[in-house]
N, C-alpha and C positions, 0 to 999 in steps of 0.2 A: 579545464575550467570547472568541472563538476565539484572538485575539492573546494574551490573558492566559494561556490554557491552554498555548499554545506556550511562552511565556516561563517559566511555572512549571515545565513539563516540562524545559526546558533547564537551569534552575537546580537542580532536584532531581537531574537526571542528573549534574550536576557535583558537587553537594554529597554525595549518597548513592550515586553510581555506579549509578543505576537505569537499566536498559536497557529503554526503552519500546518499542523496535523488535521485541523478541521476544515481545510480547504476554503476558508473565508478570506485568505490573503494569498494571492498568486505571486509568482516570482517577478512579474512585470507590473504589479500594482504599485502605484505611487505612494510612498510613505507620507508625502506632503498632502495629497488628496485624501488619504485615509485618516489624516489628523494625527499621525504619529510623530512626524519630524517637523520641528521648528528650527530656529537659528541655533538654539542650544543643542538640540539633537544633532544637527549637522556638524557642529564643532566636536561633539563627542565621537561621531562616526569618523571624522577626519583624524582626530587624535588617535583613535584605535588603529586606523589604517597606517598612520605614521609609526606607531609603536610596533605593531605586529609585523608589518611588511616593509619597514624602513622606507615608507612612501613619503616623499616630500611634496606636500600640496603647495601650489602657488596661490596664496590667498588673494592675490590681486585679480585673478581670473576665475575664481570659483563661481559656478552657477549651481544653485541648489538642485535644480532639476537634473543635473548630470550625475547626482549621487542619490537619487530618490527611489531606486528599485533594487531588488536583490541582483538582478541581471546586470544592471549598470555598475554596481559596486564590484561584482565578481569580474566584470570585464576590465575595470580599472586595475584591479589587482593583477589579473592575468597579463595585461599590457605592461604594467610596471615590472613584473617579474621577468618577462621576456626581454625587456630592454636592458636588464642588468648583465 
């Protein structure tokens, strides 16, 4: 799962300009609570997941809080990859 944590951090750093090196954003910090992710940000993250990992999101059951931390995103990827 470490690989996915790194990939998620790289993507979020590019998308939201988060500096993970200064320790101001932890892996379990909420993107929503920190003001980074709104509905458009969630769509961009889900689109990235779908393209990069062939992840098919069920938009009828999406709860933003399920995708709002580095750890949760890495877990989604890991679970999806293991199901294939």
